N, C-alpha and C positions, 0 to 999 in steps of 0.2 A: 374752357371748362372752369367752373367755379371751384375755387379752393375752399375746402371745408374749414370752419373756424376752430378746428381742434387738431391736436397732435395725434396722427394716426397710430403711431407706435404705442403711445400711452393708452389710447382708446382701445386698441386691439388687446393689450394686456388686461385692461379693466374688463372688457367684454369676455375675454377668455376666463378670467377669474369668476366673473358673474355666471358664465355658462357652467363652469365646473361645480359651482356651489348649488345651482338651481335647476340645471337642465333636466335632471331626473324628476324633479318635483313639478316644474312648470316650463315646458319647452317653447312657450310663446312669450312675446313681450308686447305690451300695448303701446300706443302712441305716447302717452304721458311718460311712461318709464323710459322709452327710447329717446324722447326729446331730452329728458333729464340726463341720461347717460351721454348723449352727444353734446350737451351744452347748448342746445338750440331751442327755439320756440316750436310748439307743435305745428303752427302754421308753416314754419320753414320746412318741416318734414313733408307737409302736404304739397308745397311748391316743388320740392325736389322730386317727389313721386310724379307729379303732373308733368314735369319737364323730362322725365325719364332718367333722372340722375340718381335715383334711389329705387330699390325694389318695391313693388306694389305690395301692400298688406293684403292678407286674406280677410274678407269681410264675412263675419258670422251673423251680423245684423246691421241695420243702418248706423248704429252707434258703437259697434264693436269691430275695431280693426286690429288685427294681430299679425305680427311678423314672427316666423320661426327663428329662434335664436341662432341655430346653427347656420342658416342661410345668410343671416346678417353678418355673422363672423366671416363667412366666405366672401361676401361682398366687400367688406372692409379690408380684408386681406388683398383682394384684387386691386383696390384703390391704392394700397401701400406699395404694390410692386410695379 
């Protein structure tokens, strides 16, 4: 299994804060925001999804891929345990 290049406990705390601040306004996160939050390139996210190591985004159009923030939080929690 590939080890992510980030500290999961810090990432979960950051995502938790991000969710608490914005989940009521915007329950989705796009690839650009997610890559920035994880500290990886957008292409890395695409590879992780293709390898089954990261949840698939929902596609609303060919150029719009979004992840539900709450399910990302759950996924990262499962990686940390």
